[in-house]
N, C-alpha and C positions, 0 to 999 in steps of 0.2 A: 500372515502376509509373506510374500516372497519377492525376491529381486528379479527383475527382468532387464534385458537390454534390447534396444531397437537401433539398427544400423541403417544409415542413409548414405547413398553414394550418387552424386550427380556430376554432370559435365559443366554445369553453370551454377554459379553461386546463388543466383536468384531462384533457381529450381530447388536447390537445397533448402533455402530459406522457406520457400512455399511448403515443401513437404514436412519440414520440421514444425512449422506453425500449425499445419493441419493435424499432425499427431498430438501436439501439445493441447490443442482444443479438446481432444478426446480424453485426456487424463486430468485428474485433480492436481492442482498446483502443489498441494502438500505431498504428493507421491513422487514428485521429481527430486532426484538425488543429485545428478550431475549431467552436464553435457560436455563431451569432448569433441573438439573440432580439429580437422587436419586438411592440409592442401598438399597434393602431389603434383609435380610438374615433370614432364619428360619431353623429349624431342623425337620426332620420327625421322625417317631417312631424308625427307625434304626440308629438314630443320624447322618444321612446324611445331609450335609448342602445344602440348596436350595437357590440360588441367584436369584434376580430379578433386572435387570438393566432397569431403565426407565428414560425418558426425556420428557419434554414438551417444545415445541417451540411456542413462541408467535410472530406473524408476521402480516403484513398489506397486504390487498388485494386490 
C-alpha cells in the first residue's frame, strides 16, 4: 500500500463539498487517513471579496 493525496480547490463551498463527496464515494472508508480544509479570502481592486475553498485528502491505495 502507498499513500496518496488528492487536492480540491473551488470558489464555492457547496462545490467543494460536492467534489469531495464524489471522491469519497470512490475510495474505501478504511483507506481514508485525513482531510485538511482551508479557506482563503482576498479583495480585488473593487473591494470585492474573493473566496477560495480548498481541501486535501490523504488516503491509502
